C-alpha positions, 0 to 999 in steps of 0.5 A: 840282571846280567846275561847268562852264558850257555856253551854247547860243546859239540863233537859234531861239525863246526860249520853250525857254530853260532853265538846268539842272544835270546830272552827266555823266562824274563832272562837274557841268555848268550848261547854259544855253540862250538863244534870240534869235528870229532876232536875229543881233546879239543872238546876237553880244552873247551870245557876247561877253558869255559868253566869259569866263563859260562854259567852252564855247559851242554856237551853233545854231538857224539852221534852226529860225529859217529854218523859223519865218520869223524869219531869212532869212540864210545859214549865215555867221551861225553863223560870225559868232557863233562868231567873236565868242567869245574862244577863249582863255577858252571853247571854241566849236562848232556841233556838226559834229564830233559830228553827223557821227559821231552821224548815221552811227552812228544809221543803221547802228545802226538798220539792224543792230538792225532788218534791212532798215529802210532797205532800198530805203526811199523817203526824203525829206530836209529840211535837206540840209546839216544832214542831209548825213551821214545822207543819204550813209549812207542812200544805201548802203541805198536809191537812193530819196532825194528832197531837199525843200529845193530846193522848200521854199526856192527852188521849184527843182523840177529839183533834186527827184530821187532821185539822191544827187548832188542833195545835193551840187548843193544844198549849193552853192545852200544856202549862198547868202544869200537876197538873192543868189537871183534874184527869180523864185525868192525869193518861195517862199524867203520862205515856206518852209512856204507853201502853194505849196511845201508842195503841191509836196513834200507828195506826196513826203512822203505817199509816203515811208517815211522822213523826215530832218528836224528837228521844226520842218521838219515843222511844216506836215505832219499825220496825212495826211502823217506816218502810219506814217513813220520819222523820223530827227531830232535832239533830240526832247523828250518833248513833241515825241515826243507831238506826233509820235505825234498826227501819226501818226509810227511810229518816231523815230530821234533821233541825239542821245543824251538822258542828262538830263531836259532835251533837248540837241542835238548842239552842246551835247553837243560843247560839254560834251565840249570843256569836260570835256577843256578843249580847243578841238578834239575828237580822235576818241579823245576823242569815242570814249572819252566816248561809250563811257564814258558809255554813250551810244546813239542813241534809238529811239522808237516813239510809236504802239507799232507794230512793223516796217513792211515793203513788198513787190511781187508780179507777177501776170498774166492766166491766160486771155482771160477775165481781160481781161473784168475791165478796160474796154474789153476787156470791151466788145470781148469781147462784140461781137468775134469770137474772132480779135480777142481773140486779137490783143488777147491777143498785143498785151498780152503786149508791154505794159509792166508796171503797178501793178494794186493797192496792198495795205494793212491787213496787220497781224501779231499781232506788231504788224508791218505790211506794204504792197505793190503787185500789178504785172501783166505782160500775157502769158497762160500761152499767150503766155509759153510761146510766147516765149523765157524772155528775153522774160519776164525782161525784163518781170519785170525791168521790174516789179522796177524799178517795185517798187524805185521804189515802195520794195518790199523783196522781190518775189514771182513769181506763176503762170507768171512763176515757171515760165518759164525757170529758175524765178526764178534769172535774175531773182533775179540781175538784179533790184535787190531780192530775189525769191521764187517762193512755191513753199515756201508753195504746197507748204505750202498744198496740204497744209494744204488737203488735210488740212483737206478730208479732216478735214471730209469725215470719210471717211478714218481718221486717227490721234491725230496727224492722219496719214491711214491711206490712200493719196495720189498726187502727180501732177507729183511731180518738180516744185518744189512736187510734190517738196516735197509728196511729201516731207511727205506721205511722213510723213503717210500709209500709201501714197504714189504719185509720178507723173511722166514724168521717170523718172530724177528720179522714181527719184531722188526715191523714193530720197531719200524712202526714205532719210529713213525715211518712214511711207509705202510709196513707189511710182512711176509714169509716169502716174496711171492704174494706181493712181488708183482707189485714192487717197484724196487726189490732189495735182496740181502739174504746171504743164501749162498746161491739158493733161489730167493725169488722168481724174477719172472714174476716181477713187473717190467721196470722193477729195480732189483738191488742184489746186495747178497754175496754170493749174489741171490740172482744168477746171470741166467736169472737176470737174462730172463728179464731184459726189462728189469734192472738188476743192480749189484749194490755196494760198489763205491768209487774210491778217491784218488788215483787208486792202484789195486789188483783186480777184484772183479770191479772197474779200476778204482771201485770197491765193494762197500764193505771194503770202502767202509774199512777205508773210510774208517782208516781215513777218518782215524776211527780205529774201532770195531765199527760194525760187528755182529748181525745187528747193525745200527742204522745210525751207523749206516747214516754215519758211514754214508756221511763220512764217506761223502766227506772223504770223497766216496761216490757211488760207482757206475751202476753195474750188474752181473754182466758188468757196467751199465752204460746210459745206452743199457739203461735206456734199453731197459726203459724201452723194453719196460715201456713195450712190455707194459704196453703189451701187458698193462695188467703187469704195471 
């Protein structure tokens, strides 16, 4: 069978011309590319001259020529060139039939293979008409679409928005010949990559997660703009992939399969299909048959070798008036103003709109996956949040969720009292534009992790070969979300377990559930901790009591480990100071993987509360779902998030209490005081 000749006439640069022999679908092809450097008349001559020589002709390169400044005409030039071809002898195409299919396939293929890849991503689209189908499909996964061409070509800032309809508005404008554009906006069009328009669109590119562009459309952007980006593009050669890697691009999705050593574009691929079938127009069946028969697939390239890059948001809020002192001018006001003024400020800030407190970067899992996020604060203290109806807090959390959506976050976590108010995240999860988690699963896991580590470091409680304690444990607030999960897990790790809660009906039901699971521990219940408190080796407090006194620390025995997972804390610094022979741990502190950059949240650098860490773990894992919401958490999820946390490099942070980090000397001092107290009062052991 004779070789089929496919000519690519490009208005782009001639320095990429080639003549290559390939074999595809059991057929030999001779592929020829001739660039005209923007010369339409030369392209017309080529179309006329090759009409009787080539089996199919692909006409391309308008966007490349426009970007390079060698052509300032309109899309009708392509039609003019194509119209010159004698279709009685040669098929002709600009690749649109195949392009639409390949662009949609690439987006859906990538979203399936990498779940959440485009979910709520910030996307900047260049070459609107060239990537029309890509943009339309992406709009199914994210509303955060920005179209760069109106700025780059015309300086029309009003068309740069995140409304998908902008693409349709630009489609009408994009077809205008440049000579018809008013002179007031023609100057920017004459320098499509000039400094003015580059500055206008550069910020959007820098903040984007995904770029939709040809290689040439990115010529003006460097590492500062492209680092970490996902690029949807076409016909990326090995040399171009290397250059994009040098400019920081993390992932390239090439919608044109590349089965040959030479790089081809979609128009050449379609021309090859037309030549192979000896037709002038491809049917859908023809296209599908050839794609499947040849095993073509969109290409996924990772120039930097990195893994998933995900985005999260997390809601924080001040736990007391003391937190206002970290921000000016409130710190200055607090120094000179009477308490009534600070009370007024506390009330007023509860009505303030949410704002971004910190951009969190540098989180890198051992798997190679990365996450960035934003801490978004609402102004209400626990006192203020609890003094209003749940709807008051819901509105602020939904406003925070909208900020998170616009930032490109794919999941949002609720911190401290924002996850306690009302139905504990259920309503927010139903109304929010992105998945929600309260972090309670990892908070429960972190509580036990810290307690276990503290017990081992003190060395006062005997443990078996598997690390299970031969002692007594109490959970105060056992019927709550975190408390009940802690109770279920502790029942497998100690000899005796006391469940404490004023909710008697729930308490008895919890006892029944735990005993049905055949625990190691003997389970007891009590409405208050008083009767058995003096015998406990470990106490976990998880009451969400908003500062109410939940136990008398003077009654616990020397050497007891108290793990306080409540926020605000159940035990005040004054309470803790009464018992230097007791180790009071603020649970839920997780060391994040990587070189983490985050503003102060009251913890050592690189350390996060477990509820925040849960949000980050889910982002790293690509689990964009309502993972933990409501007051009843599943202990299976507590175990799962612990396992996923280990996978992504989460580690228990240095144990800290109300006065900061416990050093080895601090723990040794607690042990020394414990032994002295037990010797002086042996009945308290």
